[in-house]
Structures are given as structure tokens and as C-alpha cells.
C-alpha positions in Angstrom: -93.5 180.1 15.2 -93.5 183.9 14.4 -95.7 186.3 16.3 -97.9 186.9 13.2 -98.3 183.2 12.7 -99.1 182.7 16.4 -101.8 185.4 16.2 -103.2 183.8 13.1 -103.3 180.4 14.8 -105.1 181.9 17.7 -107.8 183.4 15.5 -108.3 180.0 13.8 -108.6 178.3 17.2 -111.2 180.9 18.3 -113.3 180.2 15.2 -113.0 176.5 14.4 -116.2 174.9 15.5 -115.3 171.5 16.9 -112.1 170.3 18.3 -114.7 168.8 20.5 -117.9 170.5 19.3 -118.2 173.0 22.2 -119.7 176.5 22.0 -120.6 179.4 24.3 -118.9 182.3 25.9 -119.2 182.9 29.7 -117.4 185.2 32.1 -114.4 183.9 34.0 -115.3 182.4 37.3 -114.1 180.0 40.0 -114.7 176.8 38.1 -112.4 178.0 35.2 -109.4 178.3 37.5 -107.5 175.5 39.2 -109.3 174.3 42.3 -106.3 173.5 44.4 -107.7 170.0 44.7 -107.0 168.6 41.3 -107.1 164.8 40.9 -103.7 163.3 40.0 -102.3 159.8 39.4 -102.5 157.6 42.5 -99.4 156.1 44.1 -98.5 152.8 42.3 -98.8 150.7 45.5 -102.1 152.2 46.8 -104.9 149.7 47.3 -107.7 150.3 44.9 -110.3 150.6 47.6 -108.2 153.3 49.3 -107.8 155.1 45.9 -111.6 155.2 45.5 -112.1 156.5 49.0 -109.4 159.2 48.9 -110.4 160.4 45.4 -114.1 160.6 46.4 -113.2 162.8 49.4 -111.0 165.0 47.2 -113.9 165.5 44.8 -116.2 166.3 47.7 -113.8 168.9 49.1 -113.2 170.5 45.7 -116.9 170.7 44.7 -118.0 172.0 48.1 -115.4 174.8 48.0 -115.8 175.8 44.4 -119.5 175.1 43.7 -121.8 174.2 46.5 -120.5 176.9 49.0 -120.8 179.5 46.3 -123.9 178.6 44.2 -127.4 177.5 45.0 -128.1 174.1 43.3 -125.1 174.2 40.9 -126.2 170.9 39.4 -129.9 171.3 39.6 -131.6 168.7 41.8 -128.4 166.8 42.5 -126.9 167.0 46.0 -123.2 167.1 46.7 -123.2 163.4 47.7 -124.9 162.4 44.4 -122.5 164.4 42.3 -119.5 162.9 44.1 -121.0 159.4 43.6 -121.4 160.1 39.8 -117.9 161.4 39.3 -115.8 159.2 41.6 -114.0 156.0 40.6 -115.5 152.8 41.7 -114.7 149.3 42.8 -117.4 146.6 42.7 -116.6 143.1 43.6 -118.5 139.9 42.6 -122.2 139.5 43.3 -121.7 136.4 45.4 -125.3 135.2 45.4 -125.8 135.7 41.7 -122.4 134.2 41.0 -123.2 131.0 42.9 -126.6 130.7 41.1 -124.9 131.2 37.8 -122.3 128.5 38.5 -119.3 130.4 39.9 -117.2 129.9 36.8 -115.2 131.8 34.2 -118.2 131.9 31.8 -119.8 134.2 34.4 -116.8 136.3 35.2 -114.9 134.3 37.9 -111.3 135.6 38.1 -112.1 138.3 35.5 -111.5 142.0 36.0 -113.1 144.8 34.0 -111.4 148.1 33.9 -113.5 151.1 32.7 -112.0 154.3 31.5 -114.0 157.4 30.6 -113.4 160.1 28.1 -112.1 163.7 28.0 -114.2 166.1 30.3 -116.2 163.0 31.4 -116.4 160.9 34.5 -116.9 157.2 35.4 -120.7 157.8 35.3 -120.5 157.6 31.5 -119.5 153.9 31.9 -122.1 152.9 34.4 -124.8 151.6 32.0 -122.2 149.3 30.4 -120.9 148.2 33.9 -124.4 147.4 35.1 -125.3 145.4 32.0 -122.1 143.4 32.0 -122.4 142.8 35.8 -125.7 141.1 35.2 -124.1 138.9 32.6 -120.8 138.3 34.5 -121.9 138.4 38.2 -118.6 136.7 39.3 -116.4 139.5 37.9 -114.8 142.5 39.5 -115.4 146.0 38.0 -113.0 148.9 38.5 -113.2 152.4 37.1 -110.5 155.1 37.3 -110.9 158.9 37.3 -108.5 160.6 34.9 -106.4 163.4 36.4 -107.9 166.8 36.0 -111.4 165.5 36.0 -114.2 165.2 38.6 -113.6 168.6 40.2 -113.8 171.8 38.0 -112.7 172.3 34.4 -109.9 174.6 35.6 -108.1 171.5 36.7 -107.5 170.6 33.1 -105.4 173.7 32.5 -102.2 172.0 33.7 -102.8 168.3 33.2 -100.5 166.2 31.0 -101.5 163.1 29.0 -98.7 161.0 30.7 -100.7 161.4 34.0 -103.7 159.9 32.2 -101.6 156.9 31.1 -100.1 156.5 34.5 -103.6 156.3 36.0 -104.8 153.7 33.5 -101.6 151.7 34.3 -102.5 151.9 37.9 -106.0 150.7 37.1 -104.6 147.7 35.2 -102.2 146.9 38.1 -104.9 147.5 40.7 -106.6 144.1 40.4 -105.9 141.4 43.0 -103.6 138.5 42.1 -106.5 136.1 41.7 -107.7 138.0 38.6 -106.5 136.0 35.6 -108.1 138.0 32.9 -108.3 141.8 32.5 -110.8 143.2 29.9 -110.4 147.0 29.5 -113.3 149.1 28.2 -112.6 152.6 27.1 -114.8 155.4 25.7 -113.3 158.1 23.5 -110.0 159.3 25.1 -110.3 156.3 27.5 -110.1 154.0 24.5 -107.0 155.8 23.3 -105.4 155.4 26.7 -106.2 151.7 26.9 -104.5 151.1 23.6 -101.4 153.0 24.6 -101.1 151.1 27.9 -101.8 147.7 26.3 -99.1 148.6 23.8 -96.6 148.8 26.6 -97.5 145.5 28.3 -97.9 143.1 25.5 -96.2 140.3 27.5 -98.7 140.6 30.4 -100.7 137.4 30.1 -103.6 138.8 32.0 -104.4 141.3 29.1 -107.3 139.5 27.5 -109.3 141.9 25.4 -110.0 145.6 24.6 -113.4 147.2 24.1 -113.0 150.6 22.4 -116.1 152.8 22.1 -116.0 155.9 19.9 -112.2 155.6 20.2 -110.4 158.9 20.1 -107.5 158.0 17.8 -107.6 161.4 16.1 -109.6 164.6 16.5 -112.2 165.4 13.8 -111.0 168.9 13.4 -108.2 169.5 10.9 -107.0 172.4 13.0 -106.4 170.2 16.1 -102.6 170.2 15.4 -102.7 173.9 16.4 -103.8 173.3 20.0 -100.3 172.6 21.5 -99.3 176.1 20.3 -102.5 178.0 20.9 -102.7 176.9 24.5 -99.9 179.3 25.4 -102.1 182.3 24.4 -105.7 181.0 24.7 -106.9 178.9 27.7 -110.2 177.6 26.5 -111.6 175.9 23.4 -115.0 176.8 24.8 -116.8 177.5 28.0 -120.1 176.1 29.1 -122.4 176.4 32.1 -121.0 173.3 33.7 -124.3 172.3 35.2 -124.0 168.6 34.2 -123.5 166.6 37.4 -121.6 163.9 35.4 -119.1 165.9 33.3 -117.6 169.3 32.4 -119.2 171.5 29.7 -116.0 173.5 29.2 -112.9 172.3 27.3 -109.5 173.6 28.2 -107.2 174.2 25.3 -104.5 172.4 27.2 -106.6 169.3 27.4 -107.2 169.4 23.7 -103.5 169.8 23.1 -102.6 166.9 25.4 -105.2 164.8 23.6 -103.6 165.6 20.3 -100.2 164.6 21.6 -101.6 161.4 23.1 -103.0 160.3 19.7 -99.8 160.7 17.7 -99.0 156.9 17.4 -102.5 156.3 16.0 -102.4 159.2 13.6 -99.0 158.4 12.1 -99.6 154.7 12.1 -96.5 153.8 14.2 -98.4 151.9 16.9 -97.7 148.2 16.5 -100.4 145.7 15.5 -102.4 144.0 18.3 -103.0 140.3 18.4 -105.5 140.4 21.2 -109.3 140.5 20.8 -110.7 143.9 20.0 -114.3 145.1 20.0 -115.1 148.6 18.6 -118.2 150.8 18.0 -117.9 153.9 15.9 -120.4 156.4 14.4 -119.8 157.4 10.8 -121.1 160.9 11.7 -118.9 161.4 14.8 -118.0 165.1 15.0 -115.5 164.8 17.8 -113.1 162.1 16.6 -112.2 160.9 13.1 -114.1 157.7 12.4 -111.9 156.7 9.5 -108.8 156.6 11.6 -110.6 154.2 13.9 -111.6 152.0 10.9 -108.1 152.0 9.7 -106.9 150.9 13.1 -109.4 148.1 13.2 -108.6 146.8 9.7 -104.8 147.3 9.8 -103.7 147.1 13.4 -105.9 144.3 14.9 -104.7 140.8 13.8 -106.7 138.7 16.2 -109.5 136.5 14.7 -111.8 137.5 17.5 -112.5 141.1 16.6 -115.6 143.1 15.7 -116.4 146.6 14.6 -119.9 148.0 14.9 -120.1 150.8 12.3 -123.1 153.0 12.9 -123.9 154.3 9.4 -125.4 157.8 9.3 -125.3 160.7 6.9 -121.6 160.5 6.1 -121.0 157.5 4.0 -117.3 157.5 4.7 -117.1 153.7 4.7 -118.2 153.6 1.1 -114.8 155.0 0.1 -112.8 152.9 2.6 -111.4 149.4 2.0 -113.6 147.2 4.1 -112.2 144.3 6.0 -113.8 141.4 7.7 -115.7 141.6 10.9 -117.3 145.0 10.2 -121.0 145.1 11.2 -122.7 148.0 9.5 -125.7 149.2 11.5 -128.1 152.0 10.4 -127.9 154.9 12.8 -131.5 156.1 12.3 -134.0 154.7 14.9 -137.4 156.3 14.4 -138.9 154.8 17.5 -136.3 156.8 19.5 -136.5 159.9 17.2 -132.8 159.4 16.6 -131.4 160.4 13.2 -127.8 159.3 13.7 -125.3 158.5 16.4 -123.5 161.3 18.1 -120.1 160.9 19.7 -121.7 161.6 23.1 -124.3 158.8 22.7 -122.6 155.4 22.5 -122.3 154.4 26.1 -125.7 155.3 27.6 -129.0 153.4 27.6 -132.1 155.1 26.1 -133.8 154.9 29.5 -130.9 156.3 31.5 -132.4 158.8 34.0 -129.7 161.4 33.4 -128.8 161.1 29.7 -131.6 159.0 28.3 -134.5 160.1 26.0 -136.5 161.4 29.0 -133.4 162.3 31.0 -132.4 165.4 32.8 -129.6 166.5 30.4 -130.6 168.0 27.1 -127.7 168.9 24.9 -128.6 172.1 23.0 -125.2 173.7 23.2 -125.0 174.1 19.4 -127.7 176.8 19.5 -126.2 180.1 20.4 -129.4 182.1 20.2 -131.9 182.0 23.1 -135.0 181.2 21.1 -133.9 178.0 19.4 -132.0 176.9 22.5 -135.1 177.3 24.6 -137.2 175.4 22.0 -134.6 172.6 22.0 -134.7 172.4 25.8 -138.5 172.3 26.2 -140.0 170.8 23.0 -141.5 167.3 23.2 -140.9 166.4 19.6 -137.2 167.2 19.0 -135.0 164.7 17.3 -131.6 163.4 18.4 -128.4 163.4 16.4 -124.9 164.5 15.8 -123.9 168.2 15.2 -123.5 167.6 11.5 -127.3 167.7 11.2 -127.7 171.1 12.9 -127.6 173.0 9.6 -130.3 170.9 7.9 -132.7 170.8 10.9 -135.1 173.6 11.6 -133.9 175.9 14.5 -134.5 174.3 17.9 -135.5 170.9 16.6 -132.3 169.0 17.2 -130.7 167.8 20.4 -127.2 166.3 20.4 -127.6 162.6 21.1 -126.8 161.5 24.6 -128.1 157.9 24.4 -127.6 154.9 22.1 -130.8 153.5 20.7 -128.9 150.4 19.8 -127.5 149.9 23.3 -129.1 146.5 24.0 -128.0 145.0 20.7 -124.5 146.5 21.1 -124.2 145.0 24.6 -125.4 141.6 23.4 -122.7 141.6 20.7 -120.1 142.8 23.3 -121.1 140.1 25.7 -120.6 137.4 23.0 -117.2 138.9 22.1 -116.2 138.8 25.8 -117.3 135.2 26.1 -115.2 134.2 23.1 -112.3 136.1 24.5 -112.6 134.1 27.7 -112.8 130.8 25.7 -116.3 130.0 27.1 -117.3 126.6 25.7 -119.6 126.7 22.8 -118.8 130.4 22.0 -117.0 131.1 18.7 -116.0 134.3 16.9 -118.5 135.5 14.4 
């Protein structure tokens, strides 16, 4: 690439609005430099409980040194212990009492392991509402979640991460279940879904691989300029910087992380990934402004050959599916939910319950990062009658009236459908594919 073209690419990268729909400009500080305590892939033979313990301590050390020792209340009311708990991987075994009452059988999760994988800039907290709901339905199951390298500490730790480290960590997660686990069901959100697919692709003969649940799967970035990120990262470190006051995730996006995401998605974008003959459940918003929903629809229709498959397509403002060749097993659900003041489904909304105390309708986090000016941002933060939606609605909404969605008004219904899908995948008697 010539010097002139490199400069031009850099200027485009500075101005394009949404590799991942971030905005804001803040001065350089400790959190935008590597912490020295970055999370990496765990050793292949490390017991999963040890991994959880060691990683939790590493997060604690990093956050204390870079945030809590330097700032007063960096995450609002959350203590250091609480932030570590939200960001750390977890391992939860069967609920023995509930399992015995349910019948201690495969229909209720006996010998079943769920692996949960979060998205880019996120943490395992984004998977906890799904975990808790499924645990109530499958009390005999084991639930594990990994923390992707570069996450959980400070955004600066994404400046040097490589996507192969993310895949290595997901591989560790799949291998981390005990030998008495006969079925592994992997659940991934956004980049986590992409990673699950890549790892499943490499272990097709593993009989324990039972099903995949892919939520807002990041098979391609929404931005048409995303291909520039592997080049631009050499001259520009950040797609965007935020305040990073969310206890559960980063608000800043490193250009390197965007570049590695782009490289990770190549087999999905060019269609070279082989078809899957295992059950697949997906949920996608037509209005998603972070990932390309049509690439996800193409994957579902053309790369999933199992009879037990289901795509929930949340239909919003963008009627992309009208121009797409529909296949069987697509459940079109209207995004608008007036009772929750939700206009459509944002990428950031799929995995969380409406009553989640952190991200729910009355939760602590209020996503107003698409308003650059103080007045509309303040109105968005404090108003009691804002509506929730994806960033494609920002231009049509009156200033300060729109928050980016952080909860799924259809969560209960989605989890009911997901539960049925899992039961069919486990060959539970009386359960058949829709």
C-alpha cells in the first residue's frame, strides 16, 4: 500500500461510523495502554476450576492497579470484588437438589456441558441471563464460560491480541469438561458465535459436539470499510474511545481487535467454511448495526444441513429478508415491543433480560454513546420516556430520545424456543424439531 493510500485509508477509518458503532474522543490514559496483566489462553492441561481462580485473580490485580488505585469509583457503585465477579470466567456444576427432584436424567441436563462464549469487548456477564434461565431448565447440567484473551482488564490489552488466541481459549473451554460429559452445547454471542463455529469446524469427528447456539453471530462486520482495519491498525490504535465506566465490558474498541475480528470471519465471508450437520439455533436482528445480518442468514440457509435448526429473525426497520431467498425453519418475529418502549433489536440487546439490574429497562447502564453533544446525551441518560433501539434509528428520533438497546424484550420467548431446540438436540422423548 502506498503512503498516499495509507493516509487515505486512515482518514476513512477515522470517519466511518460503525465498525462496531462506537464514538467519542477522550485523552490517552492508563486504561488505553497495555496493563501488563493481559489475559491470555490458558494451558491446555489446566483444570477448569484452576483457570477460573487464576484468571479472577489476574483481573483483580489488573483492575486494582489500573483503575481502583487511581480513580474514585471507576465503575460507579460497583466494588472491585463485584467487577471481578462480573468479568471473570465461571464454572457452575449441577444443582444436585434440583436435579434429583427433576429426575436426574439427560432431559434435565445430566452429563451435559454448556460452554458460553462472550463477544468482542464484552465479558461472561453478558451470558449470565441465558445461563441462569437454562440452569433452571437443565439443573443437572454443567455450565462453563471462558474469558477471551485481551478482555476483562483494560481496553489497552486488546492492542496486541490475535484471534488465534481467542480460538485457542474456546478450544480449551470445549476440552475443559470432565470425561463424564457426553454432550457439549456451545452458546456464543457475536464474536463468541464466530469462534464457536470455527472451533466446531475443526472437530467435526468429536462425538460430544451436540449443538451450537449462535446469538447475533458476528460472521461479517456491518461496515463496508472493515477490510481496512488490518492496514489501518499500524497507524491508528483506536476505532473509538469511551469512558469505560461499564463494570461488565469495555467502551473502547482497539483497531487491532477490529482487524483480528475481520481476519477471524474470513471463512464465513468468502463462503469457504464447510456445511454443518449438527443442530444450530440462531437469533439475528435485521437492523443490527455491528454485524451483517444477511451473512448470518446465508450461513443458516446454506451451511446448516441438520433438520433440527432454527433462526429467529427479529424484523425491524430494514426489511433485508424480503430480498433474501428464505429457507425453512426461519421464525420472523417483529422487533417492536411497545410495552418495553422498544422500536427494534440492537446488536447489544439479544442476550439480556428486560429486568436485568445492570442492562435491563431500569438498569444502571444507559447507552447514549451515539449522542456527541452534551444536551441530547444528558436527556438520553435521564429521561423517563426514552425509547430503545438500534443506532440506525438515531437520525429519525428526536435528539436525546433514543437509547441503544441493551435488553431483549423477547428474551423469555427466545429462551423457550432455545430450550425446546436443546431438548430435541438431546433426543429428549416426545420432543421433535419444529
